[in-house]
Every structure is written in C-alpha cells, then in structure tokens.
N, C-alpha and C positions, 0 to 999 in steps of 0.2 A: 416894714418889718424886716429886722436885720438877721441874717443868717453867720452862724460861726460854725467851724469845726472845732471838736474838741481832741486834743492830742492824748493818745492813749498811754503815752510814756510818762507825761508830767501832768496832765490835765490843763496845760495852757490853751488859750483860744486863739484861733486864726480867722480874721475876717473873711468871709466869702461874698456875701452880696447885701444891697438893700433893695427891698421890694415895695411897691406901692401898696399899702393896707387896704386901699379903696375908698377911704374917707379920712375924717378929722377926728383926731385924738384915739387911737387904737389902744383902748382900756384893757383888753384881755384877749386872750386867744386859746381856743381848744382844738387839739387834733382829733379826727375820727379814729375809730379804731384800727383801720387799714393804715392809718399814719400818712395816706395820701392827700388828704383834705383837711384845710384848717380855717375854722369858724372865727372869725375877728370881730369883736364888738366894738363899735366905733361909737363911742361916747356922744361928741358933739354933733354928729352926722345923723345920729339916731337911726343906725341901721346896722345891718350884720352884712360883712363880705366874707364869701367862701373862696378862699384860694386853693389851686391846686398845687402839690408838692412834689417832687422826684423824691422817691423813696431811697435810691442810692446816693445821691448827692445832698439832698436836704434842700436843694434850691427851689424857688416858687417858680413855676412855669406861667401861669396867667389866672387872673379872677375868673371863675367859672358862674359866680351867681353874685347878687347884692339883693338884700330883703330890707326894705323901709319898715321900720316898727314905729308905729305910731303912737303918739303920747309922751314923748321927751327923750331922755337920754338912755342910751344903752350902755350896761356897765358889765355884762357877762355874756358869753355865748356857749350853750351846754348841747353836746350832741345826746340823741335820744337813740340809742342803739341796743 
C-alpha cells in the first residue's frame, strides 16, 4: 500500500510511505467510516487484511487482523457499517 500526500496548492503528490498489504496482489481496498481502518482484498492470497491507519498523517500503523476467505480469489472488501 502506497501513501501520498496531496498538495492543496496545486494537487501534486508527495510520496510518504509503502506499507505491506498483508498478502499477495492487493486488488482493492475500502476505508471504514471512521477512516482509521482499511480492509484490503488480497486476490492471490485469498484473504482480507485489516490495516490500522493514522487519521492525521494517513500513514499505516500495523496490520490488526487477517481473514482467510475460502474458495478462491478475493477481488473486493466492503465494510458493513
């Protein structure tokens, strides 16, 4: 997972960090309503990784959970809030 900041002045991007997604081929991700958790659909690993995110800086702190999904590839993750 790559994190960039967006300049309010001209919209240019500045690289902040690369953080491990928790598996192979991060196909899609979704933020929860609070913005502090990110669910990452890992297609080739067949799992969902939940990453904690700092609300102020946007950087990832740690992986807080990993959920194996049986039966094949994961192509998306959706929060039910």
